[in-house]
Each structure stands twice: as structure tokens, then as C-alpha cells.
Backbone bond lengths (Angstrom), bond angles and torsions (degrees), N, CA, C in turn:
res aa  C-N    CA-C-N  psi(-1)  N-CA   C-N-CA  omega(-1)  CA-C   N-CA-C  phi
1 M - - - 1.458 - - 1.531 112.50 -
2 L 1.362 115.03 -42.44 1.431 120.02 -179.90 1.554 111.98 -67.66
3 K 1.343 112.56 -34.83 1.482 117.10 178.41 1.525 110.82 -67.13
4 R 1.355 116.33 -40.54 1.466 121.05 179.12 1.500 109.91 -65.44
5 T 1.351 119.16 -40.85 1.399 124.17 177.83 1.585 112.43 -61.22
6 M 1.313 114.89 -41.84 1.460 121.04 178.14 1.565 109.54 -65.69
7 D 1.364 113.74 -43.12 1.447 118.03 178.36 1.536 112.72 -55.75
8 V 1.333 115.30 -49.49 1.439 120.45 -177.85 1.508 112.77 -64.24
9 F 1.313 116.39 -43.00 1.451 119.76 -178.71 1.487 111.89 -69.62
10 L 1.301 119.17 -45.93 1.499 119.94 -179.12 1.477 112.35 -73.27
11 A 1.329 117.53 -40.53 1.543 119.68 179.45 1.501 108.76 -63.74
12 G 1.308 117.74 -43.35 1.478 121.97 177.72 1.510 113.11 -59.00
13 S 1.309 113.89 -46.71 1.469 121.51 179.47 1.533 112.93 -63.82
14 L 1.349 115.32 -43.57 1.503 120.49 179.22 1.526 109.71 -67.94
15 L 1.339 116.14 -36.19 1.478 117.12 -177.79 1.534 110.11 -65.45
16 V 1.341 115.87 -36.98 1.486 120.96 -179.93 1.505 108.51 -70.81
17 M 1.339 118.38 -44.22 1.478 121.91 -177.34 1.494 113.10 -67.79
18 T 1.326 115.97 -31.95 1.506 117.65 -176.67 1.494 110.79 -94.59
19 L 1.353 122.46 2.67 1.467 123.29 -178.51 1.459 113.79 -56.43
20 P 1.379 121.84 -41.37 1.487 119.18 174.94 1.532 111.85 -61.55
21 V 1.280 119.63 -36.33 1.471 121.58 179.98 1.516 108.67 -67.26
22 L 1.303 117.89 -43.17 1.469 123.90 177.88 1.571 110.75 -59.64
23 I 1.300 117.38 -39.93 1.430 123.93 -177.88 1.557 107.35 -67.71
24 L 1.343 116.85 -48.30 1.481 120.37 177.78 1.495 112.14 -60.82
25 A 1.347 115.52 -38.47 1.483 119.70 -178.12 1.522 107.25 -70.68
26 A 1.311 122.21 -38.51 1.436 123.87 178.34 1.515 112.45 -62.56
27 I 1.333 115.82 -39.10 1.482 119.67 177.36 1.463 110.18 -65.10
28 A 1.362 118.70 -43.23 1.464 124.05 179.50 1.531 111.20 -62.43
29 I 1.309 116.54 -39.67 1.494 119.64 177.69 1.481 111.82 -63.18
30 K 1.317 117.12 -46.26 1.482 121.60 -175.32 1.549 108.97 -68.41
31 L 1.324 117.70 -37.10 1.480 118.64 179.96 1.520 111.88 -73.91
32 D 1.300 116.96 -22.71 1.462 122.86 -173.01 1.489 114.09 -85.92
33 S 1.325 118.19 -36.08 1.472 121.96 -175.34 1.540 110.65 -158.72
34 D 1.299 116.76 160.42 1.438 124.33 176.48 1.514 109.29 -74.20
35 G 1.287 117.76 144.45 1.473 121.65 174.46 1.512 112.86 127.97
36 P 1.305 117.98 177.00 1.442 122.56 -176.89 1.494 113.39 -71.29
37 V 1.283 120.16 161.57 1.486 124.22 176.02 1.480 110.18 -73.18
38 F 1.350 117.03 -40.79 1.451 121.35 -175.08 1.524 113.54 -99.47
39 F 1.321 115.19 149.62 1.434 120.61 175.59 1.548 106.01 -120.99
40 L 1.366 114.57 124.62 1.453 120.35 179.56 1.521 108.96 -109.31
41 Q 1.275 117.97 132.61 1.416 123.84 177.20 1.539 114.39 -134.59
42 T 1.337 114.57 141.66 1.486 117.32 -178.99 1.513 110.40 -73.28
43 R 1.317 116.87 131.82 1.459 125.11 179.12 1.552 107.98 -129.00
44 V 1.316 116.70 159.73 1.471 120.89 176.77 1.484 106.93 -100.12
45 G 1.322 116.40 126.84 1.467 121.04 -179.02 1.519 114.91 -111.60
46 R 1.283 115.79 -152.51 1.471 121.35 -177.37 1.535 111.41 -56.88
47 H 1.334 115.09 136.30 1.487 123.80 -175.81 1.520 112.03 50.67
48 F 1.338 115.19 36.27 1.502 122.55 176.24 1.507 112.20 61.29
49 T 1.299 118.03 23.66 1.462 122.35 172.67 1.537 108.63 -77.30
50 R 1.309 115.35 132.45 1.441 119.91 -176.68 1.562 108.82 -91.99
51 F 1.370 115.05 142.18 1.449 118.18 178.35 1.547 104.59 -146.97
52 R 1.327 112.64 172.09 1.461 120.00 179.77 1.538 111.06 -101.25
53 I 1.284 116.53 118.52 1.467 120.95 -177.67 1.515 105.78 -87.63
54 W 1.355 117.22 146.26 1.458 123.03 -177.51 1.567 107.59 -104.78
55 K 1.317 113.86 135.05 1.465 118.19 172.60 1.587 104.07 -144.82
56 L 1.355 111.29 162.40 1.455 115.45 167.17 1.503 110.52 -78.40
57 R 1.311 117.40 141.03 1.445 119.86 -177.34 1.524 110.41 -70.45
58 T 1.307 115.74 128.76 1.484 121.45 178.21 1.543 114.74 -119.93
59 M 1.389 113.15 0.13 1.471 117.32 -177.33 1.573 108.24 -127.51
60 R 1.325 111.62 159.23 1.482 116.67 175.95 1.538 107.28 -68.62
61 V 1.320 115.53 150.79 1.447 121.93 -177.15 1.582 108.93 -78.85
62 A 1.349 113.78 161.75 1.461 120.86 175.01 1.521 113.88 58.65
63 H 1.368 115.53 36.38 1.448 118.71 173.11 1.531 111.02 -122.30
64 D 1.304 115.17 131.75 1.473 120.56 179.70 1.523 108.38 -90.23
65 G 1.330 114.99 159.23 1.458 118.00 177.48 1.514 110.14 174.12
66 T 1.372 116.36 -163.94 1.462 121.75 -175.82 1.516 107.64 -75.93
67 L 1.360 113.78 167.67 1.472 120.96 176.99 1.500 112.37 -73.14
68 F 1.329 119.03 -11.44 1.454 120.36 175.77 1.538 103.77 -131.85
69 T 1.376 113.80 159.07 1.421 119.94 -177.43 1.479 110.30 -133.70
70 L 1.406 117.16 163.59 1.355 124.54 178.04 1.507 108.64 -112.94
71 D 1.330 119.49 162.59 1.437 120.97 175.78 1.524 112.08 -61.31
72 A 1.341 119.49 -28.42 1.423 124.27 -177.06 1.552 109.82 -84.10
73 D 1.335 118.72 -3.11 1.438 121.08 -178.77 1.484 109.16 -62.64
74 S 1.348 116.52 129.45 1.454 121.69 178.95 1.548 115.70 -60.94
75 R 1.275 115.05 -18.72 1.483 118.34 -179.38 1.535 112.50 -77.08
76 V 1.335 116.70 -20.38 1.444 120.72 179.76 1.539 112.07 -75.54
77 T 1.295 115.84 130.06 1.490 120.45 -178.55 1.535 107.48 -78.12
78 R 1.363 114.60 169.67 1.475 120.81 176.83 1.543 110.52 -63.42
79 S 1.342 116.87 -47.29 1.480 118.24 175.79 1.513 110.99 -61.57
80 G 1.385 115.77 -37.85 1.456 119.38 -177.57 1.489 114.56 -61.96
81 R 1.340 117.86 -27.49 1.481 120.55 178.48 1.516 111.62 -63.90
82 W 1.320 116.62 -47.29 1.464 119.47 179.17 1.469 113.81 -74.39
83 L 1.330 116.99 -30.69 1.486 120.09 175.72 1.482 109.43 -65.05
84 R 1.345 119.73 -38.88 1.410 123.60 -178.99 1.523 111.05 -73.54
85 S 1.332 117.34 -39.99 1.479 121.02 -176.22 1.549 110.14 -65.62
86 L 1.376 114.40 -35.67 1.449 118.06 179.40 1.530 112.89 -93.29
87 K 1.319 117.17 0.42 1.464 123.11 -178.75 1.542 112.53 63.41
88 V 1.326 117.23 20.38 1.467 119.47 -179.92 1.520 111.03 -68.51
89 D 1.393 115.17 -28.00 1.472 116.76 178.80 1.510 113.65 -63.37
90 E 1.346 118.77 -16.86 1.482 121.91 179.82 1.531 112.65 -85.45
91 L 1.315 119.10 -10.65 1.504 122.15 -175.51 1.492 113.85 -58.05
92 P 1.379 121.82 -37.84 1.409 120.07 179.50 1.502 116.30 -60.11
93 Q 1.322 116.31 -14.93 1.459 122.21 177.35 1.524 111.71 -64.73
94 L 1.365 116.18 -16.99 1.431 119.32 175.34 1.536 110.27 -61.17
95 W 1.362 116.92 -28.51 1.434 121.82 175.09 1.526 109.80 -70.12
96 N 1.292 120.16 -35.21 1.442 124.27 175.60 1.521 109.10 -62.23
97 I 1.345 116.20 -41.15 1.433 120.52 179.42 1.527 111.51 -65.40
98 L 1.298 118.49 -42.36 1.491 122.49 178.45 1.521 109.02 -64.74
99 R 1.305 119.22 -33.14 1.466 123.59 179.66 1.498 113.70 -74.37
100 G 1.329 116.01 -17.97 1.482 121.06 -177.00 1.487 114.51 93.25
101 D 1.310 119.11 4.60 1.453 121.50 175.73 1.524 111.27 -70.11
102 M 1.367 114.57 -36.44 1.441 120.26 -171.83 1.487 110.48 -132.51
103 S 1.335 113.83 172.20 1.513 120.78 172.38 1.555 106.11 -122.43
104 L 1.309 116.71 168.20 1.453 120.39 177.80 1.536 108.28 -68.64
105 V 1.308 117.67 -40.64 1.499 118.57 -177.95 1.514 106.73 -127.11
106 G 1.367 115.12 132.09 1.408 123.88 -177.92 1.513 109.53 164.14
107 P 1.372 115.91 168.07 1.467 118.64 177.34 1.522 110.81 -56.19
108 R 1.330 118.85 139.11 1.396 121.30 -179.17 1.564 113.64 -63.09
109 P 1.332 115.85 142.54 1.492 117.21 178.03 1.529 109.46 -66.33
110 V 1.258 115.01 137.28 1.502 120.06 -171.21 1.517 110.30 -103.73
111 V 1.335 114.71 148.55 1.453 124.93 170.88 1.501 105.83 -67.01
112 P 1.341 119.06 131.98 1.471 122.46 -176.95 1.558 113.99 -51.30
113 E 1.324 114.11 -39.78 1.489 117.25 -177.21 1.511 114.13 -65.13
114 L 1.348 116.89 -24.50 1.434 123.75 -176.64 1.510 113.43 -80.65
115 I 1.363 118.60 -10.38 1.422 121.26 -179.18 1.477 110.93 -76.00
116 K 1.302 117.85 -28.51 1.481 124.46 -176.23 1.532 108.93 -52.35
117 G 1.304 116.59 122.66 1.476 122.39 -179.51 1.475 113.50 93.25
118 F 1.321 118.29 -9.30 1.461 120.92 -179.63 1.534 110.97 -129.11
119 E 1.321 117.22 26.23 1.449 121.66 -174.90 1.572 113.14 -58.12
120 P 1.322 120.42 -42.79 1.447 121.14 -178.28 1.566 110.22 -64.13
121 D 1.303 117.54 -36.81 1.485 121.01 178.73 1.532 111.01 -67.15
122 Y 1.330 115.08 -42.80 1.469 116.81 -176.93 1.525 111.42 -77.46
123 Q 1.372 118.62 -13.63 1.422 118.12 170.82 1.517 112.02 -59.30
124 R 1.327 115.31 -35.93 1.463 123.52 178.35 1.518 110.21 -77.90
125 L 1.300 117.21 -49.64 1.442 122.01 -174.97 1.480 115.12 -63.50
126 L 1.368 115.25 -35.65 1.444 120.31 -179.23 1.479 113.64 -91.45
127 D 1.331 116.94 18.13 1.480 120.30 171.04 1.486 109.69 -77.76
128 V 1.348 117.84 -14.31 1.457 121.36 179.53 1.550 110.07 -120.98
129 R 1.343 118.26 171.53 1.409 118.23 172.75 1.552 112.17 -67.30
130 P 1.300 116.83 136.06 1.476 116.44 174.09 1.469 112.77 -66.52
131 G 1.383 116.52 159.98 1.412 117.81 -170.34 1.525 114.73 -120.39
132 L 1.309 116.68 168.90 1.425 122.03 171.61 1.500 113.85 -74.60
133 T 1.322 115.16 -31.03 1.477 121.07 176.17 1.535 110.60 -149.46
134 D 1.301 114.97 160.92 1.462 125.63 172.65 1.529 109.63 -164.56
135 P 1.323 120.23 -177.71 1.448 118.75 -177.67 1.525 112.26 -59.70
136 A 1.300 120.64 -33.45 1.437 121.85 179.41 1.524 110.50 -67.90
137 T 1.348 115.53 -37.74 1.474 119.49 177.97 1.552 109.96 -63.39
138 I 1.282 117.96 -39.76 1.446 121.22 178.94 1.505 110.77 -65.38
139 K 1.328 118.38 -46.96 1.471 119.77 -179.06 1.466 112.34 -61.73
140 Y 1.397 117.19 -39.66 1.473 121.08 -178.56 1.517 110.98 -103.95
141 C 1.307 116.40 36.59 1.476 121.14 178.54 1.514 112.11 -56.36
142 H 1.321 116.55 -36.79 1.469 122.53 177.33 1.502 106.78 -116.44
143 E 1.377 115.86 62.06 1.423 121.14 -173.66 1.513 114.81 -59.27
144 Q 1.307 119.11 -30.37 1.444 121.18 -176.10 1.554 110.17 -67.44
145 E 1.312 115.74 -23.15 1.451 116.89 176.09 1.548 113.66 -69.63
146 H 1.293 114.63 -34.17 1.477 119.66 173.47 1.495 110.90 -67.40
147 L 1.345 114.75 -47.62 1.482 118.57 -176.89 1.558 113.37 -67.80
148 S 1.285 115.52 -32.65 1.530 117.74 -177.78 1.482 111.10 -68.01
149 R 1.351 120.70 -15.49 1.452 120.53 -177.31 1.492 112.45 -102.08
150 A 1.335 116.92 4.23 1.485 122.02 178.96 1.537 110.69 -92.02
151 A 1.304 116.92 140.49 1.457 120.57 -179.63 1.557 107.59 -66.02
152 D 1.343 116.87 -45.78 1.446 121.04 -179.88 1.532 106.84 -120.20
153 Q 1.356 114.61 97.71 1.467 120.20 -171.85 1.527 111.05 -63.69
154 R 1.282 120.34 -42.20 1.422 121.87 -179.21 1.532 112.49 -62.32
155 L 1.349 114.93 -43.76 1.469 118.92 178.78 1.506 108.41 -66.65
156 F 1.340 119.30 -45.60 1.408 122.51 178.88 1.519 113.76 -54.96
157 Y 1.332 115.81 -44.05 1.449 121.72 -179.65 1.523 110.30 -62.74
158 K 1.343 115.10 -43.22 1.488 119.19 -174.29 1.530 110.93 -76.14
159 T 1.302 117.45 -35.61 1.527 118.58 -172.22 1.530 112.63 -98.46
160 V 1.323 118.11 -18.28 1.453 118.94 -176.97 1.536 111.47 -119.47
161 V 1.313 116.49 -57.07 1.495 120.24 -173.54 1.571 111.14 -65.61
162 I 1.287 118.31 -50.13 1.467 120.35 -177.41 1.554 111.16 -61.34
163 P 1.331 119.55 -50.67 1.460 120.19 177.90 1.496 113.96 -58.45
164 D 1.318 116.23 -38.41 1.479 122.06 -179.42 1.523 109.06 -69.29
165 K 1.328 118.81 -43.02 1.475 121.06 176.39 1.551 110.00 -60.67
166 I 1.334 117.46 -44.45 1.443 119.82 -179.99 1.526 112.08 -61.34
167 R 1.318 115.57 -41.63 1.520 121.65 177.59 1.503 109.64 -58.61
168 L 1.327 116.66 -48.30 1.457 119.67 -176.78 1.554 112.77 -69.05
169 S 1.334 115.50 -34.72 1.441 121.07 179.98 1.550 112.10 -71.93
170 V 1.308 113.26 -39.13 1.523 116.37 176.49 1.496 109.88 -67.45
171 G 1.382 118.00 -38.30 1.450 120.14 176.12 1.524 112.26 -59.80
172 Y 1.361 115.83 -38.44 1.459 118.68 179.40 1.565 108.79 -63.90
173 L 1.323 116.72 -46.08 1.485 118.77 -175.60 1.519 112.06 -63.35
174 E 1.278 115.76 -28.78 1.511 119.94 179.96 1.502 113.37 -67.48
175 E 1.361 116.57 -23.83 1.493 122.58 -176.98 1.539 113.03 -124.39
176 A 1.363 116.36 15.28 1.460 119.79 -171.58 1.530 111.50 -63.73
177 N 1.342 114.83 136.71 1.455 121.83 169.18 1.494 107.82 -162.90
178 L 1.308 119.79 170.31 1.444 124.47 -173.89 1.555 111.53 -60.45
179 L 1.341 115.26 -41.80 1.480 118.30 -179.78 1.520 110.71 -63.61
180 K 1.239 115.80 -41.86 1.490 122.12 179.66 1.542 108.76 -62.99
181 D 1.321 116.23 -41.39 1.458 122.39 -179.22 1.565 109.77 -60.51
182 L 1.361 114.59 -43.00 1.485 119.36 178.79 1.537 111.99 -64.62
183 V 1.319 115.88 -36.97 1.447 123.29 177.59 1.563 109.44 -64.52
184 I 1.281 114.84 -43.02 1.511 120.52 -178.89 1.535 109.69 -65.97
185 L 1.354 117.69 -39.35 1.448 122.42 178.58 1.517 108.43 -62.45
186 A 1.340 116.10 -43.52 1.491 118.96 -179.82 1.495 111.27 -66.50
187 Q 1.334 116.63 -39.61 1.456 120.46 176.20 1.519 112.69 -63.18
188 T 1.343 114.38 -38.57 1.457 117.62 177.46 1.520 113.53 -62.34
189 A 1.383 115.05 -42.84 1.433 119.42 -179.49 1.506 108.41 -64.38
190 R 1.298 118.72 -39.84 1.467 121.83 178.84 1.493 112.50 -66.33
191 A 1.333 118.59 -36.97 1.451 122.27 -178.82 1.529 110.83 -67.82
192 L 1.316 117.30 -25.91 1.468 119.20 -175.43 1.580 110.08 -84.95
193 L 1.318 116.55 -14.95 1.492 119.50 -177.79 1.531 111.49 -67.20
194 P 1.358 117.34 -65.11 1.495 117.28 -179.27 1.553 108.41 -85.68
195 V 1.342 114.43 152.42 1.484 116.53 171.42 1.508 105.97 -91.28
196 R 1.312 113.57 103.28 1.441 120.33 -176.45 1.506 111.51 -80.92
197 R 1.331 114.47 152.90 1.457 122.50 177.02 1.475 111.06 -121.46
198 I 1.300 117.82 148.88 1.491 123.59 -179.67 1.509 109.07 -72.41
199 P 1.359 122.62 126.74 1.355 124.14 174.03 1.546 111.23 -57.19
200 Q 1.319 117.55 148.51 1.431 118.45 -176.00 1.548 111.65 -60.42
201 S 1.345 118.56 -35.72 1.433 121.28 -179.09 1.508 110.16 -65.54
202 A 1.344 117.04 -36.95 1.428 121.59 -178.92 1.506 110.57 -67.90
203 E 1.382 114.92 -42.18 1.446 120.03 177.96 1.482 111.84 -56.63
204 T 1.307 117.21 -45.80 1.500 122.31 -178.86 1.511 110.47 -62.40
205 H 1.351 115.81 -45.75 1.438 122.34 -178.89 1.549 112.04 -58.77
206 L 1.366 112.61 -49.08 1.493 117.15 -177.92 1.463 112.55 -64.20
207 T 1.318 115.74 -43.79 1.505 119.77 -179.24 1.499 112.22 -62.63
208 E 1.315 114.98 -41.01 1.480 117.63 179.05 1.537 114.43 -64.77
209 E 1.361 115.71 -30.06 1.427 119.40 179.40 1.529 109.69 -70.29
210 A 1.334 116.86 -28.76 1.473 118.28 -176.17 1.518 112.29 -82.91
211 Q 1.322 118.55 -10.26 1.456 119.27 -175.42 1.564 109.77 -85.16
């Protein structure tokens, strides 16, 4: 109950405070390419209930591709690149939090196709509302940098990134409390400030795991 109260209060406050940013982003999106301002995608939430997640559109419409994208992906618009780099495209998910689809902190809502092969793990993770951020989100804040250095990005994502995210998210659930949630929110804000790069040693280690 306290967690839900905190979610509603903070998400509502953040939505009001970031409204000018959302308006500017919406204008940039409309000037940059044809299509809607918002992008809605089906995700799997608590107890495997599906819902539509809200994001600002960062890609051109009517383009097929992989379930994850890189900054160099030709589908990403000019405005989409800075929206992604600053994570501004994620702000509309505050509405998902107010609706009760999500929480501020919790395992990220997953694309249905990515559950295949990890069903037992998601049985635990989807016992709670998915979140806007968690320790896995912080580690992979600039996920495209990890992916861009892998020889086979799809294999790397499936065999290294997803299992590591699951491990971190399960670890969070085992120790979850309101104080820890506040710490994670502070760490998330800090992670978004500098544009961090992967140390060379980490790049080598991650790439080798995917081979």
C-alpha cells in the first residue's frame, strides 16, 4: 500500500514537472518525421497480464526490425537519438504508473516474445508490478553500447544481457523495500547525468561470454 502511494505521488509530481519537456519533445517529433507523437507497445506485466506501454516515438513508422535497436539504426529519427540518449522517451510511462500498470521501481516490463525460454524466471519477476527502473535498468542504462560491441548482437542479447538482467532483477526482489526503492531512484537519476562508457576490460569480457 505504501509503495503504491509513493508511486502515485512521485509519478504524478514528475509528470507535472516534466510536462514542458514532453511538449518540446512532441514538437520535435512532429517536425522531424511523419507519424504520431506516442508509441504504444504490448508488454507483459504483473501476473502475465498484458498492457500497452507508452513511449515517445523515436523511430520512423512502418519499419520492421529487431526487438532492440542501436543508435546507428536507420529507423531511429534525428530527434529520436537525443530522446533515447536522455531517456526522455521513457517519460510517458509515468502515465502507466498512475494507471496501475507499472511501479516506479521493479523489474522492467518485458516484450512477450522475449519471455520464451525464460518462463520460470519471469514467474517470479512478474509476481509484482513491472517498474520504470531497477538495478538492471541502471546497469544497462546505455544498453546499445553493450550491444554495438558484440559480434552477434541477437545472440549476445539472448545469452548474456537477458540472463544478467533477470539475475539483477531477482536480486532486487529478494531485498525490496521502500528505502531501497528510493536509493534506486537516486542511482537512476545519477546514471542519467553522465554519458558513461563501457571500460575496455568489460567490453572484452561481455563479448567473450556471447561467443
